[in-house]
C-alpha positions in Angstrom: 24.3 65.5 1.4 21.6 65.3 -1.3 22.4 64.0 -4.8 20.6 64.7 -8.0 20.2 62.1 -10.8 19.7 63.6 -14.4 18.0 61.8 -17.1 19.6 61.3 -20.5 17.4 64.0 -22.1 18.1 66.5 -19.1 14.5 67.4 -18.7 13.8 65.2 -15.5 15.9 65.2 -12.2 15.2 63.0 -9.4 16.7 64.4 -5.6 18.1 61.8 -3.3 18.4 62.6 0.4 20.8 61.4 3.1 20.3 57.9 4.3 18.7 59.0 7.5 16.1 61.2 5.8 15.4 58.4 3.3 14.7 55.8 6.2 12.4 58.4 8.1 10.4 58.7 4.8 10.2 54.8 4.1 9.3 54.3 7.6 6.6 57.2 7.7 3.1 55.0 6.7 1.6 58.3 6.6 3.9 59.9 3.6 2.0 60.9 0.4 3.0 58.8 -2.6 4.4 62.1 -4.1 7.0 62.5 -1.6 8.4 58.9 -1.9 11.8 58.8 -3.1 12.9 56.1 -5.2 16.3 55.1 -4.3 16.6 51.3 -6.2 14.9 50.5 -9.4 13.7 46.9 -10.1 14.2 45.4 -13.2 10.6 46.0 -14.3 10.8 49.7 -13.2 14.0 49.9 -15.5 12.4 48.5 -18.4 9.4 50.8 -18.1 11.7 53.9 -17.9 13.6 52.9 -21.2 10.3 52.2 -22.8 8.7 55.6 -21.7 11.7 57.6 -22.6 11.8 56.2 -25.9 8.3 57.3 -26.5 9.0 60.8 -25.4 11.6 61.5 -28.0 10.2 63.7 -31.0 9.3 61.8 -33.9 6.4 61.6 -36.6 3.0 60.1 -36.2 3.5 57.1 -38.1 6.9 56.4 -36.2 5.2 57.0 -32.9 2.4 54.7 -33.6 4.7 51.8 -34.6 6.9 52.8 -31.4 3.8 52.7 -29.3 2.7 49.3 -30.3 6.3 47.9 -29.9 6.2 49.4 -26.2 2.9 47.7 -25.8 4.2 44.4 -26.6 7.4 44.8 -24.7 5.5 45.8 -21.3 2.7 43.4 -21.8 0.2 46.2 -21.6 -2.3 47.4 -24.1 -1.7 50.5 -26.1 -4.0 52.6 -24.1 -2.3 51.7 -20.8 1.1 52.6 -22.2 -0.3 56.2 -23.5 -1.7 56.7 -19.7 2.0 55.9 -18.6 3.5 58.3 -20.8 1.1 60.9 -19.6 1.8 60.2 -16.1 5.5 60.0 -16.5 5.6 63.4 -18.3 3.4 64.9 -15.4 5.0 63.1 -12.2 8.3 61.8 -13.2 9.6 58.4 -12.7 7.7 58.3 -9.2 4.4 58.6 -11.0 4.8 55.0 -13.1 6.5 53.0 -10.3 4.7 51.3 -7.7 4.5 53.2 -4.7 4.7 51.8 -1.0 1.6 50.8 0.7 0.5 53.0 3.3 -0.2 50.0 5.6 3.1 48.4 5.2 4.1 46.3 8.3 0.3 45.8 9.2 -2.2 43.0 8.2 -5.1 43.5 6.3 -7.2 40.8 8.0 -9.5 41.1 11.0 -8.3 40.3 14.4 -10.4 36.9 14.4 -8.1 35.4 11.8 -5.1 36.8 13.4 -6.5 35.1 16.6 -7.1 31.9 14.8 -3.6 31.7 13.3 -1.6 32.3 16.3 -3.9 30.0 18.6 -3.4 27.1 15.9 0.2 27.4 15.8 0.7 27.6 19.4 -1.7 24.7 20.1 0.1 22.7 17.6 3.5 22.9 19.2 2.2 21.8 22.6 2.9 18.4 24.3 5.8 17.1 21.9 3.5 17.9 18.8 5.0 20.0 15.9 3.2 22.3 13.2 4.6 24.2 10.4 3.2 27.6 9.0 2.2 25.9 5.8 0.2 23.3 8.0 -1.6 26.2 9.4 -2.2 27.7 6.5 -4.2 24.5 5.2 -6.2 24.8 8.5 -7.1 28.3 7.6 -8.5 27.0 4.3 -10.4 24.3 6.1 -11.8 26.7 8.5 -12.9 28.9 5.8 -14.7 26.1 4.0 -16.4 25.2 7.3 -17.8 28.9 7.8 -18.7 29.3 4.0 -16.1 32.1 3.5 -14.8 32.5 -0.1 -12.1 34.8 1.1 -9.7 33.9 3.7 -5.8 34.7 4.6 -3.7 33.3 1.9 -0.4 31.4 3.1 2.0 34.3 2.6 -0.2 36.3 5.2 -0.2 33.4 7.6 3.6 33.3 7.2 3.8 37.2 7.9 1.6 36.7 10.9 3.5 33.7 12.3 7.2 35.0 11.4 7.5 37.4 14.3 6.5 34.6 16.8 9.1 32.1 15.2 11.9 34.7 15.2 11.3 35.4 19.1 11.2 31.7 19.9 14.5 31.0 17.8 16.2 34.1 19.5 15.0 32.7 22.8 16.3 29.3 22.3 19.5 30.7 20.5 19.4 28.3 17.8 19.6 29.1 14.1 16.6 27.8 12.1 17.6 25.5 9.5 14.9 26.6 7.0 13.3 24.5 4.3 15.4 22.0 2.9 15.0 21.9 -1.0 11.9 22.6 -2.9 8.4 21.5 -2.4 7.7 17.9 -3.0 6.2 17.5 -6.8 5.7 14.5 -8.8 5.8 14.5 -12.8 3.3 11.7 -14.2 3.6 9.9 -17.4 0.8 12.2 -19.0 2.7 15.3 -18.2 0.8 16.2 -15.2 2.5 17.7 -11.9 1.5 16.4 -8.6 2.5 19.2 -6.1 2.2 17.7 -2.7 0.3 19.9 0.0 -0.5 17.9 2.5 -0.9 14.3 4.1 -2.6 11.8 2.4 -2.4 13.9 -0.7 -0.1 11.5 -2.6 0.8 7.9 -1.7 3.3 5.7 -3.4 3.7 2.0 -3.8 6.1 -0.2 -4.8 7.3 -3.8 -4.2 10.9 -5.3 -3.5 12.4 -8.7 -2.5 13.9 -8.7 0.8 17.5 -9.8 1.2 17.0 -12.4 3.7 16.0 -16.1 3.6 12.9 -17.3 5.5 12.0 -21.0 6.7 8.6 -22.4 7.2 7.2 -23.4 10.7 9.2 -26.8 10.5 12.5 -25.3 9.8 12.5 -26.0 6.0 14.3 -23.4 4.0 11.5 -21.6 1.9 12.4 -18.6 -0.2 13.0 -14.6 0.2 9.8 -12.9 0.8 8.0 -10.0 -1.1 7.5 -6.7 0.8 5.1 -4.3 -0.6 5.1 -0.6 1.0 2.8 2.3 1.0 4.5 5.8 1.6 2.9 9.1 2.1 5.0 11.7 0.0 4.3 14.5 2.6 5.7 12.9 5.4 7.7 9.8 4.2 5.6 7.9 6.9 5.0 4.6 5.8 1.2 4.0 5.7 0.8 0.3 5.3 2.7 -3.1 4.3 2.0 -6.4 2.8 4.6 -9.1 3.5 4.5 -12.5 1.8 5.8 -15.0 -0.6 3.2 -13.9 -3.5 4.7 -12.5 -6.6 3.7 -8.6 -7.1 0.3 -8.4 -8.4 -3.0 -6.2 -8.3 -4.1 -8.5 -5.5 -1.0 -7.8 -3.4 -1.3 -4.0 -4.1 -4.8 -4.0 -3.1 -4.0 -5.8 0.3 -1.4 -3.1 1.0 -3.7 -0.4 0.3 -6.3 -2.1 2.6 -3.8 -2.2 5.5 -3.0 1.4 4.9 -6.7 2.6 4.8 -7.7 0.9 8.0 -7.0 2.0 11.5 -4.4 -0.7 12.8 -4.7 -2.6 15.9 -2.2 -4.9 17.1 -2.0 -7.6 20.0 0.4 -7.5 22.9 2.4 -10.2 20.9 4.0 -7.2 18.8 5.2 -5.5 21.9 4.9 -2.1 20.4 5.6 1.2 22.4 3.7 3.4 19.8 0.8 3.5 17.7 0.7 3.0 14.2 -1.9 5.9 14.0 -2.1 6.6 10.1 -5.1 5.8 8.1 -7.4 7.4 5.7 -8.0 7.1 1.9 -5.3 9.1 -0.3 -6.5 11.7 -2.9 -3.9 10.3 -5.5 -1.6 7.0 -6.0 1.7 7.6 -7.5 3.4 4.3 -8.7 5.4 3.0 -11.5 4.3 1.7 -14.9 4.0 -2.0 -13.8 1.4 -4.3 -14.9 0.2 -5.0 -11.4 -0.5 -0.8 -11.2 -2.3 -0.8 -14.6 -4.7 -3.6 -13.9 -8.6 -3.2 -14.0 -8.7 -4.5 -10.6 -6.7 -1.7 -9.0 -8.7 0.8 -11.3 -12.0 -0.3 -9.9 -10.8 0.0 -6.5 -9.9 3.6 -7.0 -13.2 4.2 -8.6 -15.1 2.7 -5.6 -12.8 4.6 -2.9 -12.7 7.8 -4.8 -8.9 8.3 -5.6 -6.9 8.7 -9.0 -4.0 6.5 -10.0 -0.9 8.2 -11.8 2.1 6.5 -13.3 5.5 7.9 -12.9 7.1 9.6 -15.8 10.5 8.6 -15.0 12.1 5.9 -12.5 14.0 8.5 -10.5 10.7 9.9 -9.4 10.3 7.1 -7.2 13.1 7.8 -5.2 11.0 8.2 -1.7 10.2 4.5 -2.2 13.5 3.3 -3.1 15.3 5.1 -0.3 12.8 3.5 2.2 13.7 0.0 1.0 17.5 0.7 1.4 16.9 1.8 4.8 14.8 -1.2 5.7 17.3 -3.7 3.9 20.4 -2.5 5.6 19.3 -0.9 8.8 16.7 -3.8 9.7 17.6 -6.9 8.2 21.5 -6.8 8.1 21.6 -8.4 11.7 19.4 -11.4 10.7 20.4 -15.2 10.4 19.8 -15.9 6.7 20.6 -12.2 5.5 21.8 -12.5 1.8 22.8 -8.6 1.1 22.0 -7.0 -1.9 25.4 -7.7 -3.8 25.2 -11.3 -5.2 29.0 -11.1 -5.5 29.7 -10.6 -1.8 26.9 -12.8 -0.7 27.9 -14.6 2.5 28.4 -18.1 2.4 26.1 -20.5 4.0 23.4 -17.7 4.6 20.4 -19.8 3.4 21.6 -23.0 5.6 21.5 -20.6 8.6 18.2 -19.3 8.1 15.8 -19.7 11.0 13.3 -16.8 10.8 9.6 -17.8 9.7 7.2 -15.3 7.9 5.3 -14.7 10.8 8.3 -13.9 13.0 9.6 -11.6 10.5 6.2 -10.0 10.3 6.0 -9.3 14.0 9.6 -7.7 13.8 8.9 -5.6 10.7 5.8 -4.1 12.2 7.3 -3.1 15.4 10.4 -1.6 13.4 8.1 0.7 11.5 6.1 1.7 14.3 8.4 2.2 16.9 11.6 3.1 14.9 11.3 4.1 11.2 8.1 6.4 11.4 9.4 7.7 14.7 12.5 9.1 13.2 13.1 13.0 12.7 12.2 13.9 9.1 15.2 15.5 7.5 13.7 18.1 5.8 11.9 19.7 8.8 14.7 18.7 11.4 12.1 19.2 14.4 9.4 16.7 13.3 9.1 13.0 13.3 7.8 11.4 10.2 4.7 10.3 12.1 4.4 13.9 13.8 4.5 15.4 10.2 1.8 13.1 8.8 -0.2 14.3 11.8 0.1 17.6 11.6 -0.1 17.8 7.8 -3.7 16.7 8.0 -6.2 19.1 6.7 -8.7 17.3 8.7 -9.1 13.9 10.4 -9.5 11.2 8.0 -12.9 9.7 7.8 -13.0 6.0 9.3 -13.6 3.1 6.8 -15.4 0.0 7.8 -13.8 -3.2 6.9 -16.6 -4.4 4.7 -16.1 -1.4 2.4 -12.6 -2.6 1.7 -13.5 -6.2 0.9 -13.0 -5.4 -2.7 -9.1 -5.4 -1.7 -9.2 -9.0 -0.3 -8.1 -11.7 -2.1 -10.6 -14.4 -3.5 -10.7 -18.0 -4.5 -13.4 -19.1 -6.8 -15.4 -22.6 -7.3 -15.9 -23.5 -3.8 -19.2 -25.3 -3.2 -21.5 -25.1 0.2 -21.8 -28.4 1.9 -25.0 -29.6 3.5 -24.9 -28.1 6.9 -23.5 -24.9 5.7 -19.9 -25.9 5.6 -17.2 -24.5 3.1 -13.7 -26.3 2.8 -10.6 -24.2 2.0 -7.0 -25.1 2.2 -7.8 -28.4 3.9 -9.7 -26.3 6.7 -13.4 -26.7 7.4 -15.2 -23.6 7.8 -19.0 -23.1 8.7 -21.1 -19.9 8.7 -24.4 -18.6 9.6 -27.2 -18.7 7.1 -25.1 -20.9 4.8 -27.0 -23.9 5.0 -29.8 -22.4 2.8 -27.2 -22.1 0.0 -26.1 -26.1 0.1 -24.9 -26.9 -3.1 -24.2 -23.4 -4.7 -20.8 -22.3 -5.9 -19.5 -19.4 -4.1 -16.8 -17.1 -3.9 -14.5 -16.8 -0.8 -12.4 -13.6 0.1 -9.9 -13.7 2.9 -7.1 -11.9 4.3 -3.7 -14.4 3.7 -2.3 -13.0 7.0 -5.3 -14.5 9.0 -7.5 -17.1 7.3 -9.3 -18.4 10.4 -12.3 -16.2 9.0 -13.3 -16.0 5.6 -16.0 -14.1 3.8 -18.4 -15.9 1.5 -19.9 -14.1 -1.4 -22.6 -14.9 -4.1 -22.6 -13.7 -7.7 -25.8 -12.2 -8.5 -26.3 -10.1 -11.8 -22.5 -9.4 -12.0 -22.3 -8.0 -8.4 -21.0 -9.9 -5.3 -23.2 -10.0 -2.4 -21.9 -10.9 1.0 -23.7 -14.0 2.6 -22.0 -14.5 5.8 -18.7 -15.0 7.5 -17.4 -18.5 7.9 -15.2 -19.4 10.8 -12.6 -22.3 10.9 -13.7 -25.1 13.0 -11.9 -25.2 16.3 -10.0 -22.2 15.3 -12.4 -19.7 16.3 -9.8 -18.2 18.9 -6.7 -18.9 16.9 -4.7 -17.1 14.1 -3.4 -18.7 11.4 -1.8 -17.4 8.0 -2.6 -18.9 4.4 1.3 -19.7 4.4 1.2 -21.6 7.8 -1.9 -23.6 6.5 -0.1 -24.5 3.2 2.9 -25.5 5.1 0.7 -27.7 7.5 -0.8 -29.2 4.4 2.4 -29.9 2.9 3.7 -31.7 5.8 0.6 -33.7 6.0 0.5 -34.8 2.7 4.1 -35.7 2.8 3.7 -37.9 6.1 0.6 -39.4 4.5 2.1 -40.1 1.3 5.2 -42.0 3.0 2.8 -44.0 5.1 0.7 -44.7 2.2 3.6 -45.9 0.4 5.1 -47.9 3.1 1.7 -49.8 3.4 1.2 -50.2 -0.2 4.6 -51.8 -0.4 4.0 -54.1 2.3 0.6 -55.1 1.1 2.2 -56.0 -2.5 5.3 -57.8 -1.0 2.9 -60.0 1.4 0.7 -60.8 -1.5 3.6 -61.8 -3.7 5.1 -63.9 -0.9 1.7 -65.6 -0.3 1.3 -66.3 -3.7 4.8 -67.8 -4.2 4.3 -69.8 -1.0 0.9 -71.1 -2.4 2.3 -71.9 -5.8 5.2 -73.9 -4.2 2.8 -76.0 -1.8 0.5 -76.5 -4.9 3.7 -78.0 -6.9 4.8 -80.0 -3.7 1.5 -81.6 -3.4 1.2 -82.3 -7.2 4.7 -84.0 -7.1 3.7 -86.1 -4.0 0.5 -87.3 -5.8 2.3 -88.1 -8.9 5.1 -90.0 -7.2 2.2 -92.1 -5.2 0.6 -92.9 -8.6 3.9 -94.2 -10.1 4.5 -96.1 -7.1 1.2 -98.1 -6.9 1.2 -99.1 -10.6 3.1 -102.5 -10.7 0.7 -104.0 -7.7 -2.4 -103.4 -10.1 -4.0 -106.6 -11.6 -4.4 -106.8 -15.4 -8.0 -108.2 -15.1 -10.2 -105.1 -15.4 -13.3 -107.2 -13.9 -11.4 -107.7 -10.6 -10.2 -104.1 -10.4 -14.0 -103.1 -10.9 -15.2 -105.6 -8.2 -12.4 -104.2 -5.7 -13.7 -100.8 -6.3 -17.7 -101.1 -7.0 -19.5 -98.2 -8.4 -22.3 -96.8 -6.2 -26.0 -97.5 -7.8 -28.6 -95.2 -7.9 -31.6 -95.9 -5.4 -34.8 -96.4 -7.0 -37.9 -94.5 -5.4 -40.1 -96.6 -3.3 -43.9 -97.0 -4.2 -46.7 -97.6 -1.8 -50.1 -99.0 -2.4 -52.7 -96.5 -1.4 -55.6 -99.0 -1.0 -53.6 -101.6 1.1 -52.5 -98.7 3.6 -56.1 -97.8 3.9 -57.1 -101.2 4.9 -54.2 -101.7 7.1 -55.0 -98.4 9.0 -58.9 -99.4 9.3 -58.1 -102.6 10.8 
């Protein structure tokens, strides 16, 4: 049965047919707009109808002008547009001022080439264990348009509409329910009021530090301290991009080392026993951190300017939840089974944990790298439900990141100043002698040494020229060319050598002083005894001496000086002639 809805003024009526007839009309793509029956009004349509009905009511010219301006402000349109709507409403009724259904509803206003590219990209991205989402396909469409030089390309909503039937068929086939998108899109609020909406991998990186709850020892078993752990995380995928582990307190140099590790391709030896690859690399577009002094340094600003990314500070501490959650997982899931684990709660810290510590910094580095590569980055991302963190990072890349050479990142290395080049091209650092090619020509000059504290078997020698650092050469540790030694190992060795040398030196010094004192005492004793004996002999011989001084002189005659012998030269010549 049909229904008729009368307007308040009784002049306009809208006919409603049966539900079956209504469905047929809505599904008919060739139906004319005048035949479209409005069954439900949106809020915008209701507002528009109320405003237009108020304008149709009879009034004087002045009042109509005021009402017309108020209607234009309420609808957000110009006065002329509102006048056109009034005329159209009077001629065609409500259907004339409401948006009619598109004649091409259900179809795609893109060519077959784009449709084929979207479907092919989605299917290829979900083969061989890889995962890709419609949003990631939309990013690739944008990249493809840029490569072809096209300004117009399918938007992300069009990509969703193209892929929705494929996704629905796949879900029905697998008979599983789609969990959908959990939460809203990731975004960060900066301190300067800017909003960073994360769209793809390597778009926004986060960096932060923490002191791990485990006590470490040196290579000789002596208890040292808790290490500092710096982590770089990709906001889009929650994938750990790079780390730095050491005893150095947080600083711009530590941040720079972690950034260098995150940007480079990572190659590890068989010593790490990795089953997967740490395949993340590249340069971020933005670095999102807290407001610490190390993140506000000029050094980090120089690195950002040279490598082409922007630094942003968090508006509030909760903005760093991604980093803090990762630290919590590492502390509880990874470190809790270690000897020397202290726990995050000081009040319930286990007794004797420091005495049980037996892990060195190098051993912890080997273990934590494997945990990140084979465990943390391979876990399913909670938001997608079907992608690991690494898979999400890989699928979320708009394009493959550019490979960066290590020399481009030397600005991120630590440096030690005031080192002089010795004759022959030698340099000394941490009690290790280095030799580099072409350094002999700079003997006597002061240079800068840059190095990676994880491996100081090779250092990079720079010379300052007009305020710039110019690379002279690489210097390799003598007799350690094929070895790897960290800065902490070198310092521990130096401390042990100095301690042993100090003990040996003290022992020899004490022995020398003791022997010298004993010798002097013995010499003094012998001298005193001899003097006493001489005095005793003198006193014992005095009664037997005569009182006549002459006889005493005769008994001990004094030796007389011999006069020089004089020869007669004339007499000698005559004797010689005869």
